[in-house]
C-alpha positions as CSV (number, residue, x, y, z in Angstrom):
1,X,98.7,-6.2,111.3
2,X,97.7,-7.7,114.6
3,X,93.9,-8.1,115.1
4,X,93.7,-8.4,118.9
5,X,94.7,-5.9,121.6
6,X,95.0,-6.9,125.3
7,X,95.2,-3.6,127.1
8,X,96.1,-5.0,130.6
9,X,98.0,-8.2,129.7
10,X,99.8,-8.7,133.0
11,X,101.3,-12.1,133.1
12,X,99.2,-13.3,130.2
13,X,97.7,-15.9,132.6
14,X,94.6,-17.0,130.7
15,X,96.4,-17.3,127.3
16,X,96.9,-20.8,125.8
17,X,99.7,-19.2,123.6
18,X,101.4,-16.4,125.6
19,X,103.2,-15.3,122.4
20,X,100.2,-15.4,120.1
21,X,101.1,-13.6,116.9
22,X,97.7,-12.0,116.4
23,X,97.8,-10.2,119.9
24,X,99.3,-6.9,120.9
25,X,100.1,-7.4,124.6
26,X,100.0,-4.0,126.4
27,X,100.3,-3.0,130.0
28,X,101.3,0.0,132.1
29,X,104.1,-1.9,133.8
30,X,106.9,-4.3,133.5
31,X,107.8,-6.6,136.4
32,X,109.7,-9.8,137.0
33,X,110.4,-11.7,140.2
34,X,109.2,-14.4,142.5
35,X,105.9,-14.5,144.3
36,X,105.8,-15.7,148.0
37,X,104.8,-19.2,146.8
38,X,107.9,-19.4,144.6
39,X,105.9,-18.9,141.4
40,X,107.7,-16.8,138.8
41,X,106.0,-13.5,137.8
42,X,106.7,-12.0,134.5
43,X,104.8,-8.9,133.2
44,X,106.4,-8.2,129.9
45,X,104.2,-6.2,127.6
46,X,105.2,-5.6,124.0
47,X,103.8,-2.0,124.4
48,X,103.9,0.0,127.5
49,X,100.5,1.7,127.6
50,X,98.0,3.1,130.0
51,X,94.5,1.7,129.2
52,X,93.1,5.2,129.8
53,X,95.1,6.7,126.9
54,X,95.9,4.0,124.4
55,X,98.6,4.8,121.7
56,X,96.6,3.3,118.9
57,X,94.5,4.7,116.0
58,X,90.7,4.6,116.1
59,X,89.1,1.4,114.9
60,X,92.3,-0.5,114.6
61,X,91.4,-3.9,116.3
62,X,88.8,-6.6,115.8
63,X,89.0,-7.7,119.4
64,X,90.0,-5.9,122.5
65,X,90.6,-7.7,125.8
66,X,90.0,-5.6,128.9
67,X,91.0,-7.3,132.2
68,X,91.8,-4.3,134.4
69,X,93.0,-4.5,138.0
70,X,90.1,-5.1,140.3
71,X,91.6,-4.7,143.7
72,X,91.4,-1.4,145.6
73,X,92.2,-2.6,149.2
74,X,95.5,-4.5,148.6
75,X,99.0,-3.5,149.6
76,X,101.4,-2.5,146.9
77,X,103.7,-5.5,147.6
78,X,101.2,-8.4,148.1
79,X,101.2,-11.1,145.5
80,X,97.7,-10.3,144.3
81,X,98.7,-6.7,143.6
82,X,101.9,-7.8,141.9
83,X,100.0,-10.3,139.7
84,X,96.9,-8.2,138.8
85,X,97.7,-4.6,139.7
86,X,95.7,-2.2,141.8
87,X,93.1,0.5,141.2
88,X,93.2,3.8,143.0
89,X,90.6,3.9,145.7
90,X,89.6,7.5,144.8
91,X,89.8,7.5,141.0
92,X,88.8,4.0,140.0
93,X,85.4,5.0,138.6
94,X,86.9,7.6,136.3
95,X,89.8,5.3,135.4
96,X,87.5,2.5,134.3
97,X,85.2,4.9,132.5
98,X,88.1,6.2,130.5
99,X,89.3,2.6,129.9
100,X,86.0,1.5,128.5
101,X,85.9,4.6,126.2
102,X,89.5,3.9,124.9
103,X,88.7,0.2,124.3
104,X,85.7,1.0,122.3
105,X,87.6,3.8,120.5
106,X,90.2,1.4,119.1
107,X,87.7,-1.3,118.2
108,X,86.6,-1.6,114.6
109,X,82.9,-1.3,113.9
110,X,81.3,-4.6,114.9
111,X,84.4,-5.4,116.9
112,X,84.2,-7.4,120.1
113,X,85.3,-6.3,123.6
114,X,86.0,-9.1,126.0
115,X,85.8,-7.7,129.6
116,X,86.9,-9.7,132.6
117,X,86.0,-8.5,136.2
118,X,86.4,-10.0,139.7
119,X,84.0,-8.6,142.3
120,X,86.3,-8.9,145.2
121,X,86.3,-5.2,146.0
122,X,83.8,-3.6,143.6
123,X,80.5,-5.1,142.4
124,X,80.2,-5.7,138.6
125,X,77.0,-3.7,138.4
126,X,78.9,-0.6,139.5
127,X,81.6,-1.2,136.9
128,X,79.1,-1.8,134.0
129,X,77.4,1.4,135.0
130,X,80.6,3.3,133.8
131,X,79.9,2.7,130.1
132,X,76.8,3.4,128.1
133,X,77.4,0.2,126.1
134,X,75.3,-2.8,127.0
135,X,76.8,-6.2,127.2
136,X,75.9,-8.9,124.7
137,X,76.5,-11.9,127.0
138,X,78.4,-13.0,130.0
139,X,79.4,-15.8,132.3
140,X,80.3,-16.1,136.0
141,X,83.2,-18.3,137.0
142,X,85.5,-19.1,139.9
143,X,84.9,-20.8,143.1
144,X,82.6,-18.1,144.5
145,X,81.3,-17.0,141.1
146,X,82.9,-13.6,141.6
147,X,84.7,-13.5,138.2
148,X,82.7,-12.3,135.3
149,X,83.5,-12.7,131.6
150,X,81.4,-10.2,129.6
151,X,81.3,-9.7,125.9
152,X,80.3,-6.4,124.2
153,X,79.7,-5.9,120.5
154,X,80.5,-2.4,119.2
């Protein structure tokens, strides 16, 4: 049984081992092709799943990785949208609220949720307000310190 679930795996860009045997790689989409810079894009989840309604039992995973789309103002065909996906401008708060709830549902007691967020379009404070769970710790990264890595303990 796999111990880790990545609910928005995309191109698995931050994985050292993109085929790690302990991870269930899930995403709502499959896509392959070339980006405008010639880089190959492959979004190939093992499980097609919507992070708002995960097809897994309660308390099934020790770790859940939640790196949802963070863009709301990008075009459907731009490289950023193709790489990271896009949130709906009108429904993003409810979508992320449901996503947090599902991630915590599938976590084992004392499980860890690793949440990654980029503040390009939406401040992290607005996103964290969508769950009643409080983060354990976090770290800002990136050139402008807009990317946040946040750890929750269930």
